[in-house]
N, C-alpha and C positions, 0 to 999 in steps of 0.2 A: 714828692717833688724831685725831679731829676736835676742834678747840677750840671747843666749843659756848658756853662762858662768855664768849668774846670778843664775842658779840653780845647781851649782857644788856640793853644799852640798847634794842635793837630789840624784845626781848620785852616790856620795860617799856612801850614806846611802843604796841605792839599792844594790850596789856592795858588801858592807859589809854584808848585810843580806843574799844574795845569796851565796857568798863564805863562810860565816860563817856556814850556814846550811850544805854546802858540806863538809867542814872541820870537823864539828861535826860528820857527817855520816862516814867519813873516819876513824876518831879516834874511834868512838863507834862501828861501824859495819864492817868497812873495805870493801873488795870486795869479790865476788865469782869468782874464777879463773877457766877458762876452762881447759880442758885436755892439751891444747897447752902449758900451763904455769907450771902446777904442776905435769904433768905426770900422768899416770894411764890408765885405760881401761874404755871406754864408750860402754855400751851394750844397745841395744833396741830390745825387743822381742815383737812379736804379738802372742797372744794365741787364740785358737778357742773357748774359753769360759771364763767367768769371774772367777777370783781367788781371794782368800783373801790374804791380805798383810802379815799377821802373818804366814800363811802357807809357803809363798815364803821365808820369812825371816828365818824360821827354816831350810829350805833346803840349803839356801845360807850359813848360819852359820855352818851347818853340813859339807860343803865343805871347811870350814876354809878360807873363802874369806872376806877380810876387806872392808866393805861397807863405801863409802864416803857419798853417799845419794842414795835413791831409791824412785821412785814413781810408783804406780800401778793405772791405770785409763783406763776405756773403753777397756778392754782386751789388754792393753799395759803395758809392764814392761820396765821402763827406769832405768838403774843401772849404777852407777860409783863406781869403786873400785880401789884399788892399782893395779899396772900393773900385768896382768895375762898372762901366757903362753898359747899357742894354746891348749895344752892338758887340761889345767884347764878350759878354756872356753867350750870345748867340754864336759867335765865331768859335768860342771854346767848345761848345756843345757839338758843333758841326765837325770840328777838327778831331775831337775824341771819337765820334762815330766813324769818321773816315779812316783814321789811323789804326784804331783798335778793332774796326769791323764789328761794331756792336750797335744795338738799338738802345738809346738812352731815354728814360722818362724822368722829367724834372719833378722831384718831390718837394724841394724847398729852394726858394731863391729870394734872398732879402739883402738889401743894401742900406746901411745906416752911416751917417756922418759922425765924426768924433765929437761934434758940438753937443749932441744929445747926451753923450756920456758925461761931459763936463757939467752940463746943466743939471743932470740927475745927481751927480756927486755933490754939487753945491747946495742943491735943495735938501739932500740928506743931512749934510753938515748943519745947515741952518735949522732944520727940523729938530735935530738932536740938541742943539744949543737952546732953542726955544723950550723944548721939553724939560731940560735940566733947570732952566731959569724958572719955569712954571712950577715945577715940583718944589724947588727951594722956597719960593714965595708961599705956595699953598701950605706946605708942611710947617714952615716957620710960624704962620698964623694959626694953623689948626692945632699944633702942639705947643704953641707959645714957647718955642725954643729952637734956636738955630742948629743945635747939636742933632736933633732928630732929623732935620732936613739934610744936614751934611752926611749923616750916616746912611740915609736912604740913597742919596746921590752917589756916594762912594761905592755902595753895593751895586748900584746900577752900572757904574763904570766897570766894576769887577765882571759883571755879566757880559758887558759889551766886549771886553778883552777876551773872555773865554770863547764867545761866539766867533769873533773874527779870527782868533788863533786857531780854533778848531776847523774853521772853513779853509784857512790857509793849508792845513794838513790835508784836508779832503781835496783841495785844489791840486796839491802836489801828487798825492797817491791815488786819487780816484777821478782826476780830471774835472772836478767841479768848477764851474765858472761863476764869477761874480757878475750878477745881472740884477735887473730890477726886482725880481722875486727875492733875491738875497737881501736887498735893501728893505723890502717889506717885512721879511722875517726878523731882521735886526731891530727895526723900530718896534715891532710887536713884542719882541723880547724885552726891550727897555721898559715898555709899559707894564708888562707882566711882572717884571722884577720888583716893582714898587708895591704891587697888589698885596702880597702876603706881609710885606714889611709894615704897611700901614695897620694891618690887623694886629700884629704883635705889639707895635708901638702904642696903639690905642689901649691895649690891655695894660701895658706898663704904666701909661699915664693914669688909667683908672685906679690902679693899685696905689700909685703915689698920692692921688687925691683922697682916697678913702682910708689908707693906712698910714702912709707917709713917714714911717719911723725907721724902716729898715733901709739897708744899703740898696743902691740901684741894681746890683748884681742879684740880690734876692728876688726882687720883683721881675727882673728879666727872666730868671730861671722859672719862676712861677708862671709867667705869661707863656713861655715856650712850652712848658709841660701841658698847659691847657689847650694850646692852639696847634701843637705839632700834629696830632692825629688828623684833625680837620684839614690842615694844609696838605698833608701827604695824600689823604683820600681825594681831595679836590684835584690835586695835580695828577694823580694816577688815572683819573678818568680821561684827562687830556692826553696823557702819555699813551694809554692803550689805543685811543683813537688815532694818534699820530703814528704809532707803530704799525697799525693795520694799513694806514695809507701809504707808509713808506715801503711796506712789503707788497701790497696789492695795487698801489697807484701807478700811474704812468711814469715813464722815465723823465718826461719834461718837468715834472714837479717834484721828483724824488729828493733832490738836494734841498729844495725849499722846505719840504716836510721834515727832513733830517735836521735842518737848521732850527726850525721851530721846536723840534724834539729836544735838541741840545739846550736851546733857550729856556724851555719849560723846566728842564732838570736843574740847570744852574740857577734859574730864578727861584725855584723851590728851596734850593740849598743855601743861596746867599742871604735870604731873609733871616733865618735863625742863626746861621753860622758865619755871616760876614757883617751884616748890618747891625745886629744886636751886640756882638762883641765890640764893634767900633763905638756904638752908643755908650756902652758901659765905660770904655776907656775915656771918651770925651767928657762924660758926666762926672767921673771921678776926678779928672784933671780940673774941671770947672770948680768942683767942690773944694779941692786943695787950694786953688787960687783965692 
């Protein structure tokens, strides 16, 4: 049997470093939000010849369009601005063709109001709250102890912070945008986080019922020793699939896949190295009282 709980200080240090880096990124740089959340117009144009960014900027400013950001690369113009009406979009396209003497093909044109973003955020918050309440109630009844439920929820919050912190770093360094796919990946991670935790806790409960004389730490180490290989093997099948998708998949879903990959890794890590040490601490504290 491996004494996993012996290195609880190391697990705490790793979590503090990872979460601390993410929190620093959130406070310092925040996130880049997609059009789904902040509203506005996304335009993507294909030109028949290369153009200069300063020339395109002059034309856009002449049309009194407020640019959020714009990139011009390989005969492609990607532009985000405040919400535009259809007439404004048509006038912009005509002006660019006239001033820059190019032929423009519209690859993407979408306009979304900020109300959708607020609604999505509120639904995400409520979904998370309901999930936490549901897990607390279910695990409290299933394991006949609030400490089990509290440990699982705290591990889930740990994974939540890791994912949003990592995404903030990706948002700053890789221009990843917070969109509805990110919300989907985040909620998926929260559910995956509890999966392995329940398996481990069920083993601990089984040992307590059948043997019931040793300290909670002994049963936790025994449960981790028996379930660790299965948990890692199960997670690796998901990791390999997500790695393949992140390398070979399309650009539109790449950050979604990477977020799921981070969530899978941190979910696999948190069950034995976050939730279980917290359970040991809470059960020992309860026993002392």
